[in-house]
C-alpha positions as CSV (number, residue, x, y, z in Angstrom):
1,M,93.0,108.9,70.9
2,A,96.6,107.6,70.8
3,R,99.1,108.2,73.6
4,N,101.6,111.0,73.0
5,Y,104.8,109.4,74.4
6,R,106.9,112.5,73.6
7,Q,104.5,114.6,75.7
8,E,104.5,112.0,78.5
9,Y,108.3,112.1,78.7
10,A,108.5,115.9,78.6
11,R,105.9,116.3,81.3
12,Y,106.7,113.5,83.7
13,Q,109.3,110.8,82.8
14,G,111.9,113.3,81.7
15,T,111.8,115.5,84.8
16,P,115.0,115.5,86.9
17,E,113.2,114.1,89.9
18,Q,111.8,111.1,88.0
19,K,115.2,110.5,86.3
20,K,116.8,110.2,89.8
21,R,114.0,107.9,91.0
22,R,114.3,105.6,88.0
23,A,118.1,105.6,88.3
24,M,117.8,104.4,91.9
25,R,115.4,101.6,91.0
26,N,117.8,100.5,88.3
27,K,120.7,100.6,90.7
28,V,118.9,98.4,93.2
29,R,118.0,95.9,90.4
30,R,121.6,95.7,89.3
31,Q,122.8,95.1,92.8
32,A,120.2,92.3,93.2
33,L,121.3,90.7,89.9
34,A,125.0,90.9,91.0
35,S,124.2,89.3,94.4
36,G,122.1,86.5,92.9
37,R,118.8,87.5,94.6
38,V,117.1,87.7,91.1
39,T,118.0,86.6,87.6
40,K,117.4,88.2,84.3
41,G,113.9,87.3,83.0
42,S,112.9,85.6,86.3
43,G,109.6,87.6,86.6
44,F,110.6,89.0,90.0
45,D,110.8,92.7,91.0
46,I,112.6,94.4,93.8
47,H,109.9,95.9,96.0
48,H,110.5,99.0,98.2
49,R,108.4,98.4,101.4
50,D,108.0,102.1,102.0
51,G,107.3,103.0,98.3
52,N,110.3,105.3,98.2
53,P,112.8,104.3,95.5
54,M,115.4,106.6,97.0
55,N,115.5,104.5,100.2
56,T,117.9,101.6,99.3
57,D,118.3,100.3,102.8
58,P,118.4,96.4,102.6
59,T,115.7,96.1,105.2
60,N,113.4,98.2,102.9
61,L,114.0,95.9,99.9
62,V,112.0,92.7,99.2
63,V,112.1,90.4,96.2
64,S,108.5,89.9,95.1
65,H,106.8,88.5,92.0
66,S,106.1,91.2,89.4
67,S,102.3,90.5,89.3
68,Q,102.2,91.3,93.1
69,N,104.6,94.2,93.0
70,R,102.8,96.0,90.1
71,S,99.3,95.8,91.5
72,F,97.8,97.6,94.5
73,K,94.6,97.3,96.3
74,R,92.1,100.0,95.1
75,D,89.3,101.7,96.8
76,K,85.8,102.2,95.2
77,N,87.2,105.3,93.4
78,A,90.1,103.3,91.8
79,R,92.7,105.0,94.0
80,K,95.3,103.2,95.9
81,A,93.9,101.9,99.2
C-alpha cells in the first residue's frame, strides 16, 4: 500500500501546531547558518536538548551529526526509550 501524502499533510503536517513547530526549527537552522555554526550540506543538524522546538534558548541547542540527531534509543516495543 502506497503512502497517501495528501492525507498525511491534512491530518498531521498541516495542522497549525505542527506548522509553528516546523517554522521554529527552520528559524533556528537559519540562525545557525548565519552565525557559521553549520554550513549548507554539511550533514549536521541543530539538536534541541529538551526535544521542544519552541525552546530556542542557546543553551538548549547543540550542533550534532544528522545520523545521531535523527535516531533514538528504542525499547523492546520499538518506542523511544
